[in-house]
ZABANU-400782 format. One line per field, with one value per residue: residue number from 1; x, y, z of N, C-alpha, C in turn. Coordinates in steps of 0.02 Angstrom, whole numbers, plus 50000, padded with zeros to 5 digits. Layout:
% ZABANU-400782
k = [NUM|...];
nu = [X|...];
nv = [Y|...];
nw = [Z|...];
cau = [X|...];
cav = [Y|...];
caw = [Z|...];
cu = [X|...];
cv = [Y|...];
cw = [Z|...];
This chain:
% ZABANU-400782
k = [1|2|3|4|5|6|7|8|9|10|11|12|13|14|15|16|17|18|19|20|21|22|23|24|25|26|27|28|29|30|31|32|33|34|35|36|37|38|39|40|41|42|43|44|45|46|47|48|49|50|51|52|53|54|55|56|57|58|59|60|61|62|63|64|65|66|67|68|69|70|71|72|73|74|75|76|77|78|79|80|81|82|83|84|85|86|87|88|89|90|91|92|93|94|95|96|97|98|99|100|101|102|103|104|105|106|107|108|109|110|111|112|113|114|115|116|117|118|119|120|121|122|123|124|125|126|127|128|129|130|131|132|133|134|135|136|137|138|139|140|141|142|143|144|145|146|147|148|149|150|151|152|153|154|155|156|157|158|159|160|161|162|163|164|165|166|167|168|169|170|171|172|173|174|175|176|177|178|179|180|181|182|183|184|185|186|187|188|189|190|191|192|193|194|195|196|197|198|199|200|201|202|203|204|205|206|207|208|209|210|211|212|213|214|215|216|217|218|219|220|221|222|223|224|225|226|227|228|229|230|231|232|233|234|235|236|237|238|239|240|241|242|243|244|245|246|247|248|249|250|251|252|253|254|255|256|257|258|259|260|261|262|263|264|265|266|267|268|269|270|271|272|273|274|275|276|277|278|279|280|281|282|283|284|285|286|287|288|289|290|291|292|293|294|295|296|297|298|299|300|301|302|303|304|305|306|307|308|309|310|311|312|313|314|315|316|317|318|319|320|321|322|323|324|325|326|327|328|329|330|331|332|333|334|335|336|337|338|339|340|341|342|343|344|345|346|347|348|349|350|351|352|353|354|355|356|357|358|359|360|361|362|363|364|365|366];
nu = [50905|50925|50810|50772|50874|50885|50774|50785|50897|50844|50735|50797|50874|50762|50733|50831|50843|50714|50725|50833|50781|50669|50737|50829|50723|50659|50759|50812|50687|50598|50487|50474|50392|50422|50495|50626|50781|50924|51112|51125|51015|50923|50894|50744|50694|50587|50475|50350|50270|50209|50102|49971|49944|50057|50046|49957|49989|50122|50095|50024|50136|50211|50255|50248|50182|50049|50013|49974|49894|49927|49799|49763|49795|49935|49954|49947|50037|50169|50337|50326|50384|50407|50488|50515|50390|50335|50424|50369|50248|50277|50265|50238|50196|50129|50123|49997|49934|49902|49971|49871|49756|49588|49451|49360|49461|49557|49467|49435|49561|49598|49500|49553|49676|49646|49594|49709|49787|49711|49758|49777|49750|49721|49681|49744|49680|49696|49597|49544|49500|49488|49454|49323|49236|49106|49131|49211|49247|49367|49413|49333|49374|49484|49436|49375|49480|49552|49462|49467|49585|49594|49598|49636|49667|49800|49933|50075|50164|50159|50211|50349|50390|50381|50449|50450|50456|50576|50651|50649|50704|50828|50860|50844|50970|51058|51030|51064|51205|51256|51245|51313|51444|51462|51464|51353|51194|51032|50918|50750|50666|50690|50682|50702|50734|50686|50763|50823|50722|50696|50765|50695|50590|50483|50421|50371|50268|50199|50159|50077|49970|49911|49883|49780|49699|49635|49607|49520|49453|49406|49276|49227|49117|49034|49015|48882|48861|48975|49016|48916|48961|49078|49056|48980|49086|49175|49077|49092|49229|49221|49154|49236|49333|49422|49502|49468|49554|49537|49588|49615|49695|49837|49871|49966|49953|49941|49857|49760|49707|49696|49552|49489|49485|49407|49279|49256|49253|49141|49108|49205|49223|49098|49130|49226|49125|49031|49113|49152|49021|49015|49123|49246|49398|49577|49626|49724|49730|49730|49753|49910|50082|50148|50089|50087|50210|50329|50356|50489|50673|50727|50640|50560|50452|50389|50353|50282|50152|50053|50090|50170|50331|50449|50476|50371|50284|50327|50287|50149|50146|50179|50086|49966|50009|50071|50023|50104|50124|50147|50065|49911|49748|49631|49466|49289|49114|49093|49174|49197|49148|49188|49319|49315|49282|49376|49475|49446|49439|49592|49635|49558|49634|49777|49767|49730|49857|49940|49911|49946|49986|49861|49841|49954|49921|49803|49863|49937|49848|49800];
nv = [51223|51270|51291|51360|51368|51247|51224|51314|51250|51131|51170|51227|51130|51033|51122|51132|50980|50966|51042|50968|50856|50889|50955|50856|50769|50818|50860|50728|50662|50538|50476|50523|50646|50776|50798|50754|50719|50657|50603|50548|50518|50429|50316|50251|50169|50154|50198|50160|50171|50270|50296|50328|50459|50541|50559|50636|50763|50769|50783|50904|50991|50971|51068|51078|51034|50905|50765|50644|50521|50376|50271|50169|50008|49935|49830|49909|50004|49944|49919|50026|50159|50308|50407|50334|50317|50454|50499|50409|50476|50600|50719|50739|50599|50544|50428|50384|50273|50177|50086|49936|50009|50046|50009|50123|50218|50255|50316|50443|50472|50499|50612|50712|50736|50791|50900|50961|50974|51031|51019|50880|50744|50616|50453|50325|50198|50067|49907|49796|49627|49585|49686|49719|49675|49682|49812|49784|49820|49856|49899|50011|50107|50137|50212|50313|50386|50422|50517|50607|50671|50813|50932|51041|51016|50938|50875|50907|50971|50882|50772|50805|50835|50707|50554|50440|50466|50520|50398|50322|50414|50391|50255|50270|50349|50254|50150|50205|50230|50104|50063|50143|50136|49996|50020|49991|49992|50022|50069|50121|50152|50094|49985|49816|49779|49698|49581|49561|49520|49378|49265|49227|49179|49064|49094|49216|49202|49103|49187|49279|49230|49169|49282|49338|49258|49241|49380|49425|49314|49218|49241|49291|49398|49497|49652|49741|49872|49938|49957|50041|50152|50161|50203|50312|50392|50397|50477|50590|50630|50647|50758|50846|50831|50730|50581|50422|50292|50114|49973|49787|49727|49621|49448|49309|49144|49079|49139|49150|49010|49010|49087|48995|48895|48945|48950|49055|49081|49105|49233|49301|49301|49367|49498|49534|49548|49649|49744|49779|49819|49953|50006|49980|49906|49858|49700|49619|49498|49371|49196|49154|49153|49239|49242|49114|49075|48979|48944|49002|49017|49106|49172|49275|49367|49413|49470|49412|49299|49391|49535|49605|49592|49727|49710|49630|49736|49853|49797|49794|49940|49972|49920|49996|50121|50119|50016|49912|49778|49610|49568|49558|49590|49697|49721|49718|49747|49672|49570|49516|49413|49309|49292|49272|49142|49086|49100|49039|48906|48893|48891|48777|48681|48701|48663|48537|48482|48506|48475|48471|48603|48662|48595|48629|48779|48788|48724|48828|48913|48895];
nw = [52507|52336|52257|52149|52074|52032|51963|51854|51788|51760|51686|51572|51532|51482|51374|51278|51252|51183|51091|51018|50993|50910|50782|50747|50710|50617|50517|50494|50447|50452|50412|50286|50280|50261|50135|50131|50077|50096|50082|50210|50263|50156|50128|50209|50328|50415|50359|50322|50451|50510|50400|50391|50464|50418|50270|50210|50275|50215|50084|50087|50105|49998|49849|49722|49561|49551|49445|49462|49580|49691|49763|49901|49963|50065|49956|49841|49869|49914|49829|49748|49645|49627|49557|49444|49394|49382|49284|49172|49136|49134|49245|49399|49507|49650|49785|49879|49950|50085|50220|50267|50234|50219|50121|50130|50179|50087|49988|50057|50069|49939|49920|50001|49949|49812|49867|49913|49815|49682|49544|49518|49400|49372|49462|49529|49590|49702|49706|49827|49840|49985|50057|50017|50124|50250|50366|50505|50676|50736|50613|50589|50673|50628|50525|50590|50633|50514|50473|50566|50502|50446|50330|50403|50518|50536|50630|50633|50714|50848|50778|50751|50867|50942|51036|50989|50859|50864|50898|50774|50699|50739|50699|50571|50521|50572|50497|50362|50394|50408|50276|50198|50248|50214|50085|50019|49910|49949|49917|49948|49866|49751|49620|49654|49764|49860|49886|49993|50091|50056|50121|50217|50155|50178|50286|50287|50201|50265|50379|50324|50243|50370|50425|50347|50340|50480|50502|50381|50285|50353|50402|50294|50236|50095|50052|49979|49972|49964|49830|49790|49847|49784|49657|49684|49712|49586|49524|49597|49568|49423|49412|49439|49345|49351|49313|49364|49373|49404|49483|49517|49657|49655|49674|49747|49712|49816|49929|49843|49840|49985|49971|49904|49996|50107|50048|49975|49844|49751|49807|49770|49635|49608|49664|49556|49435|49484|49487|49358|49317|49348|49283|49169|49211|49266|49289|49393|49475|49436|49359|49329|49257|49331|49466|49493|49548|49598|49772|49837|49893|49800|49742|49634|49622|49711|49889|49980|50019|49973|49945|49801|49722|49692|49568|49502|49529|49455|49324|49344|49331|49216|49127|49170|49138|49018|48947|48900|48954|48992|49085|49168|49142|49035|49091|49045|49032|48914|48910|49041|49106|49018|49041|49176|49177|49103|49187|49302|49255|49237|49366|49419|49357|49412|49524|49524|49472|49563|49705|49828|49877|49936|50053|50107|50117|50200|50311|50352|50386|50499];
cau = [50923|50911|50762|50751|50929|50875|50714|50810|50932|50773|50686|50856|50884|50720|50705|50882|50809|50658|50759|50875|50732|50621|50792|50831|50663|50637|50812|50819|50634|50607|50428|50457|50340|50448|50533|50696|50820|50993|51131|51121|50922|50911|50846|50702|50677|50526|50435|50280|50241|50145|50072|49903|49959|50089|50043|49921|50029|50184|50068|50021|50211|50227|50243|50262|50124|50044|49958|49916|49921|49889|49767|49745|49813|49991|49956|49953|50114|50236|50368|50304|50440|50379|50518|50502|50307|50332|50469|50328|50183|50296|50233|50234|50159|50126|50094|49957|49924|49921|49961|49815|49692|49510|49418|49335|49505|49564|49415|49452|49631|49588|49482|49601|49720|49621|49569|49763|49812|49673|49777|49774|49712|49712|49684|49750|49627|49699|49542|49579|49444|49473|49417|49261|49189|49077|49195|49229|49257|49431|49429|49281|49411|49538|49406|49359|49552|49582|49411|49500|49634|49555|49674|49655|49701|49864|49978|50143|50206|50179|50244|50424|50414|50380|50504|50440|50489|50665|50681|50644|50762|50906|50843|50862|51041|51097|51018|51105|51287|51289|51253|51372|51507|51458|51455|51294|51132|50972|50868|50674|50609|50732|50672|50734|50756|50658|50792|50837|50665|50690|50792|50647|50512|50424|50398|50340|50205|50159|50118|50024|49914|49883|49852|49743|49637|49616|49575|49492|49425|49380|49215|49217|49041|49043|48976|48870|48866|49031|49013|48882|49012|49134|49005|48980|49153|49172|49031|49122|49280|49200|49124|49297|49370|49474|49483|49479|49578|49541|49626|49609|49774|49858|49890|49984|49915|49922|49809|49687|49691|49649|49501|49452|49478|49366|49209|49246|49250|49081|49117|49271|49195|49045|49176|49252|49080|49014|49184|49132|48958|49035|49162|49305|49462|49618|49627|49782|49712|49720|49810|49960|50151|50168|50045|50098|50286|50341|50389|50578|50712|50763|50570|50579|50409|50333|50385|50241|50075|49988|50121|50211|50392|50444|50490|50313|50239|50338|50229|50076|50138|50186|50015|49932|50040|50090|49988|50145|50152|50103|50023|49846|49694|49577|49411|49240|49060|49077|49228|49216|49119|49246|49390|49312|49269|49443|49528|49427|49471|49666|49631|49545|49679|49821|49762|49748|49924|49970|49863|49991|49973|49786|49845|50014|49891|49759|49908|49973|49794|49796];
cav = [51203|51324|51265|51404|51353|51186|51226|51339|51202|51065|51194|51253|51060|51028|51148|51098|50909|50979|51082|50938|50800|50934|50970|50799|50730|50874|50849|50656|50644|50456|50468|50570|50712|50840|50771|50770|50645|50661|50554|50518|50477|50417|50254|50268|50093|50154|50235|50134|50161|50337|50318|50359|50521|50566|50562|50715|50825|50766|50806|50966|51031|50969|51120|51053|51014|50837|50759|50568|50480|50305|50250|50092|49974|49897|49789|49959|50046|49909|49913|50076|50192|50362|50433|50304|50323|50525|50497|50411|50526|50669|50722|50711|50557|50525|50355|50389|50220|50156|50004|49935|50052|50006|50068|50214|50270|50260|50372|50488|50501|50552|50675|50766|50748|50840|50977|50998|50970|51021|51000|50802|50732|50551|50430|50260|50160|49995|49878|49732|49595|49565|49744|49736|49642|49741|49830|49766|49874|49876|49956|50066|50142|50182|50265|50373|50406|50461|50556|50674|50715|50848|50991|51111|50981|50905|50878|50913|50976|50830|50719|50818|50829|50638|50527|50390|50485|50507|50327|50312|50444|50353|50186|50291|50373|50188|50109|50235|50228|50049|50055|50193|50099|49930|50039|49951|50048|49985|50128|50089|50151|50078|49912|49761|49794|49658|49519|49554|49486|49309|49220|49190|49184|49023|49125|49274|49164|49079|49220|49322|49191|49167|49347|49361|49201|49266|49454|49436|49271|49154|49251|49352|49444|49533|49711|49773|49959|49985|49962|50096|50211|50171|50226|50395|50424|50423|50538|50643|50636|50669|50807|50881|50828|50685|50525|50377|50208|50066|49897|49738|49716|49556|49407|49251|49086|49042|49193|49141|48947|49031|49094|48932|48848|48973|48948|49132|49096|49136|49312|49336|49313|49426|49558|49561|49554|49699|49803|49773|49851|50008|50043|49948|49906|49829|49633|49592|49433|49309|49150|49158|49119|49251|49240|49056|49059|48928|48985|48956|49078|49150|49199|49358|49430|49408|49469|49350|49283|49453|49587|49590|49628|49790|49678|49622|49803|49871|49768|49824|50011|49977|49902|50042|50177|50119|49954|49870|49756|49555|49557|49607|49606|49757|49693|49776|49718|49606|49504|49494|49319|49257|49298|49222|49080|49043|49107|48977|48826|48892|48873|48712|48654|48707|48633|48468|48482|48541|48464|48482|48676|48665|48568|48689|48838|48755|48708|48908|48953|48881];
caw = [52439|52308|52209|52092|52020|51995|51925|51791|51749|51723|51613|51506|51482|51450|51317|51247|51235|51143|51011|50989|50971|50850|50743|50718|50675|50556|50468|50461|50416|50446|50391|50212|50287|50230|50079|50153|50042|50070|50066|50268|50268|50098|50137|50258|50359|50457|50320|50337|50508|50511|50330|50407|50493|50377|50200|50197|50282|50169|50010|50074|50104|49929|49823|49653|49546|49544|49407|49474|49625|49697|49836|49907|50034|50050|49903|49791|49905|49911|49775|49702|49609|49606|49503|49372|49366|49363|49215|49116|49140|49139|49295|49483|49537|49714|49817|49942|49973|50162|50236|50301|50223|50204|50057|50146|50186|50013|49964|50102|50050|49885|49922|50023|49896|49776|49884|49910|49732|49621|49466|49491|49343|49368|49518|49514|49635|49694|49738|49866|49866|50062|50087|50016|50170|50287|50406|50579|50741|50713|50562|50591|50724|50583|50491|50625|50638|50452|50458|50608|50488|50403|50298|50447|50586|50526|50675|50607|50775|50888|50746|50752|50961|50974|51044|50947|50794|50866|50900|50719|50656|50752|50683|50504|50528|50583|50423|50317|50403|50394|50199|50187|50266|50160|50019|49984|49911|49946|49914|49967|49805|49690|49589|49652|49847|49897|49888|50062|50120|50038|50158|50255|50119|50181|50353|50262|50156|50306|50417|50282|50238|50432|50449|50297|50360|50534|50496|50342|50254|50379|50390|50249|50190|50027|50050|49917|49986|49941|49769|49787|49869|49721|49612|49700|49718|49528|49497|49629|49522|49357|49421|49445|49285|49367|49286|49398|49342|49456|49465|49559|49654|49636|49741|49747|49707|49892|49934|49780|49884|50057|49952|49880|50065|50149|50020|49959|49769|49728|49802|49740|49547|49624|49656|49494|49400|49493|49465|49280|49303|49374|49225|49149|49251|49251|49320|49404|49520|49381|49363|49258|49267|49379|49519|49517|49532|49653|49834|49849|49919|49745|49716|49599|49596|49776|49964|50035|49980|49972|49915|49750|49740|49644|49494|49471|49529|49391|49278|49353|49326|49147|49099|49191|49116|48943|48920|48870|48995|48978|49160|49195|49074|49048|49095|49028|49049|48872|48929|49123|49104|48973|49096|49246|49177|49080|49261|49341|49221|49238|49449|49431|49324|49441|49586|49503|49476|49631|49756|49895|49906|49960|50120|50148|50147|50258|50373|50361|50414|50584];
cu = [50913|50875|50752|50801|50930|50811|50741|50847|50887|50750|50739|50867|50843|50699|50773|50871|50750|50685|50795|50823|50692|50677|50800|50780|50647|50682|50819|50738|50613|50532|50408|50411|50355|50504|50597|50743|50882|51037|51139|51038|50898|50874|50808|50674|50604|50455|50356|50256|50192|50120|49996|49881|50008|50093|50011|49977|50094|50155|50056|50085|50235|50213|50250|50192|50100|49982|49926|49938|49883|49857|49753|49774|49887|50000|49971|50027|50168|50273|50353|50372|50391|50417|50505|50431|50311|50375|50405|50275|50213|50274|50235|50186|50171|50094|50051|49923|49940|49925|49916|49756|49640|49503|49381|49401|49537|49513|49425|49504|49635|49562|49513|49645|49695|49601|49645|49801|49743|49683|49785|49712|49687|49713|49676|49732|49655|49640|49574|49506|49428|49446|49350|49212|49153|49137|49176|49247|49336|49443|49390|49320|49467|49510|49390|49437|49561|49538|49437|49551|49614|49635|49701|49678|49762|49916|50051|50196|50226|50221|50331|50438|50414|50453|50493|50475|50565|50680|50695|50705|50829|50907|50866|50932|51086|51102|51076|51180|51302|51297|51291|51437|51529|51465|51405|51238|51072|50910|50793|50640|50653|50695|50710|50755|50736|50699|50819|50795|50665|50727|50746|50570|50467|50386|50346|50268|50147|50116|50078|49968|49871|49853|49777|49677|49606|49581|49514|49429|49385|49297|49194|49143|49053|49003|48944|48856|48920|49033|48962|48927|49061|49092|48999|49055|49175|49149|49062|49193|49282|49175|49185|49350|49426|49459|49517|49510|49590|49558|49611|49672|49789|49872|49913|49934|49902|49869|49752|49668|49651|49574|49454|49430|49419|49307|49201|49245|49204|49086|49176|49262|49140|49081|49189|49171|49062|49041|49163|49079|48961|49070|49217|49362|49515|49623|49699|49765|49679|49775|49849|50024|50175|50145|50049|50170|50285|50375|50451|50615|50743|50699|50576|50502|50361|50375|50355|50179|50053|50023|50174|50267|50381|50454|50422|50265|50265|50291|50187|50079|50149|50124|49966|49935|50047|50066|50046|50163|50118|50067|49973|49806|49635|49519|49359|49175|49063|49125|49234|49208|49162|49310|49378|49318|49343|49496|49514|49445|49555|49670|49622|49613|49746|49824|49756|49815|49955|49925|49908|49980|49920|49809|49893|49964|49833|49804|49933|49904|49783|49818];
cv = [51263|51303|51291|51372|51288|51178|51264|51291|51144|51115|51216|51171|51025|51055|51130|51032|50924|50999|51021|50876|50833|50936|50901|50766|50763|50858|50783|50631|50585|50440|50490|50624|50757|50834|50768|50695|50656|50608|50517|50495|50466|50351|50268|50198|50096|50201|50226|50146|50203|50323|50374|50427|50559|50593|50625|50767|50831|50814|50894|51018|51017|51029|51133|51030|50940|50808|50690|50555|50426|50308|50193|50071|49960|49878|49833|49986|50007|49893|49970|50107|50253|50415|50394|50310|50389|50532|50481|50441|50587|50734|50706|50669|50534|50469|50373|50335|50198|50097|49981|49966|50006|50053|50122|50260|50285|50315|50440|50517|50534|50607|50729|50792|50806|50911|51010|51035|50973|51017|50917|50800|50660|50512|50341|50215|50085|49962|49815|49692|49585|49625|49765|49686|49707|49766|49805|49826|49913|49951|50021|50133|50188|50233|50311|50417|50453|50509|50626|50702|50751|50894|51032|51089|50931|50931|50869|50918|50917|50775|50734|50825|50764|50594|50477|50400|50494|50442|50290|50349|50429|50288|50218|50293|50306|50165|50144|50230|50166|50038|50086|50159|50033|49967|49997|50021|49991|50031|50105|50096|50124|49990|49861|49758|49742|49596|49507|49516|49405|49268|49191|49191|49137|49051|49154|49255|49139|49125|49272|49280|49181|49217|49365|49298|49234|49337|49456|49374|49220|49171|49311|49351|49490|49595|49756|49857|49980|49983|50019|50151|50213|50207|50305|50430|50450|50475|50603|50662|50671|50742|50870|50877|50775|50624|50468|50314|50162|49995|49838|49729|49634|49509|49350|49187|49049|49077|49165|49057|48977|49062|49041|48895|48872|48974|49013|49149|49150|49211|49353|49348|49366|49497|49578|49588|49617|49760|49817|49812|49922|50039|49996|49955|49857|49763|49611|49514|49380|49252|49143|49140|49169|49243|49158|49039|49026|48980|48945|49032|49114|49185|49273|49387|49443|49425|49432|49341|49341|49514|49562|49625|49675|49773|49668|49688|49844|49850|49788|49902|50018|49949|49962|50104|50174|50053|49915|49805|49665|49535|49600|49603|49665|49705|49754|49725|49660|49572|49487|49419|49282|49264|49277|49164|49037|49060|49039|48905|48824|48865|48823|48683|48656|48661|48558|48444|48458|48529|48492|48567|48687|48645|48627|48755|48836|48732|48779|48923|48949|48927];
cw = [52396|52242|52146|52043|51995|51943|51853|51761|51714|51673|51562|51477|51447|51375|51250|51221|51176|51069|50979|50952|50896|50795|50707|50683|50607|50485|50426|50431|50409|50404|50304|50207|50242|50167|50075|50119|50041|50078|50142|50289|50199|50091|50199|50285|50388|50415|50313|50384|50527|50446|50345|50424|50439|50311|50180|50211|50240|50100|50025|50085|50027|49889|49751|49627|49542|49505|49406|49539|49637|49757|49836|49978|50016|50002|49847|49809|49890|49840|49729|49688|49587|49557|49431|49341|49355|49296|49161|49093|49131|49180|49340|49486|49604|49746|49885|49969|50051|50180|50294|50303|50227|50160|50080|50153|50129|49984|49994|50080|50000|49867|49950|49983|49831|49790|49898|49857|49692|49550|49450|49448|49332|49425|49506|49579|49653|49743|49761|49893|49940|50090|50054|50063|50209|50344|50467|50604|50736|50668|50556|50650|50671|50540|50526|50639|50581|50457|50496|50549|50440|50395|50364|50511|50582|50602|50667|50687|50828|50855|50749|50824|50969|50991|51005|50887|50801|50868|50819|50669|50657|50717|50590|50495|50536|50525|50392|50342|50386|50307|50180|50193|50229|50097|49973|49962|49910|49978|49906|49908|49735|49672|49608|49729|49872|49908|49961|50116|50118|50064|50211|50223|50142|50247|50340|50236|50220|50360|50394|50276|50319|50460|50399|50315|50419|50519|50443|50304|50295|50409|50357|50233|50161|50045|50002|49915|49952|49872|49744|49791|49829|49663|49611|49693|49630|49495|49539|49581|49460|49366|49414|49407|49302|49345|49348|49358|49406|49430|49518|49575|49648|49682|49716|49740|49782|49919|49908|49828|49934|50032|49950|49944|50101|50095|49987|49879|49728|49735|49781|49652|49550|49609|49587|49451|49425|49491|49395|49264|49303|49313|49212|49192|49238|49320|49333|49455|49482|49385|49304|49291|49321|49451|49538|49526|49596|49721|49850|49861|49861|49711|49695|49605|49665|49840|49981|49982|49953|49932|49862|49770|49686|49586|49458|49476|49491|49326|49273|49318|49235|49099|49110|49152|49040|48909|48882|48907|48982|49037|49158|49129|49087|49031|49078|49034|49009|48881|48983|49134|49072|49027|49137|49231|49155|49155|49300|49321|49241|49313|49452|49415|49372|49503|49595|49507|49524|49705|49824|49935|49938|50042|50161|50171|50205|50302|50407|50403|50491|50637];
């Protein structure tokens, strides 16, 4: 047998396959690393799968000035519209929030961004109550992962050559092809895209409550050291002329009741008080007409119990950028206790009128 011939064929075939995979992954860009947005990859259904390892490389390749960034978890990322936000501020805004991000990851992400784009003037930092607990082992591993993602060690080549990326590239092509032939627009960054999720809204609420109960609230332990880390981060940014605007991420009444059912209300209010001791902030985790919206198929403001829709997310942006929204309250040392007292009264009144939701959340928690 002519083994040399077969070896040459094997090597040539392998090179062709690697070439096709890498070129397709680069052109389709399923995770928006290379900022490729064409008619055949405009919608990116897999964009949130590799946030932790793709957002910093994407920012490094972004050759325009960035005036502001978002950092935080999926509560900060979901429903964001960079085009709309950039238009308001008159400069490029990038959302670097990571799905499943820890508080520590958000800080590291912000510092990396400032190194890559020293022209950044404002950081919008989303603070989650559930993330201010003592770091567990799984989250410590995530922290180690993102710490290894230094500016000098970005692994773009493995991302391009990855068969997993190739699989997501194919999914991206199929998704866009379906939209093209159906003559539908479902661009992921366009406000209002969440309607497609609402057919299974009750399942989504149940699943999110169950996850947050198991992963965060059943054994919640508020970590005071995180407030010290936040204070140090603000000093770090001030020394570089960067303004930090932070805000408490919003939550549906179902998540608030989960906090209540797990006896974490004292920790919840302590969290808000300690933030006010550091600097004024915007509070979106309050009882109001938006956070108490009825859970129903045509729900407007929520994807599930923890993630706002793009409609409500836009109201958050308008409050933070323009201060012209009726959603959210500006909290200072002087008014924090007044707001907490009023909010607690509103919460108590709500559960008196709607006692059934307490049992529903307890049922979802099992």
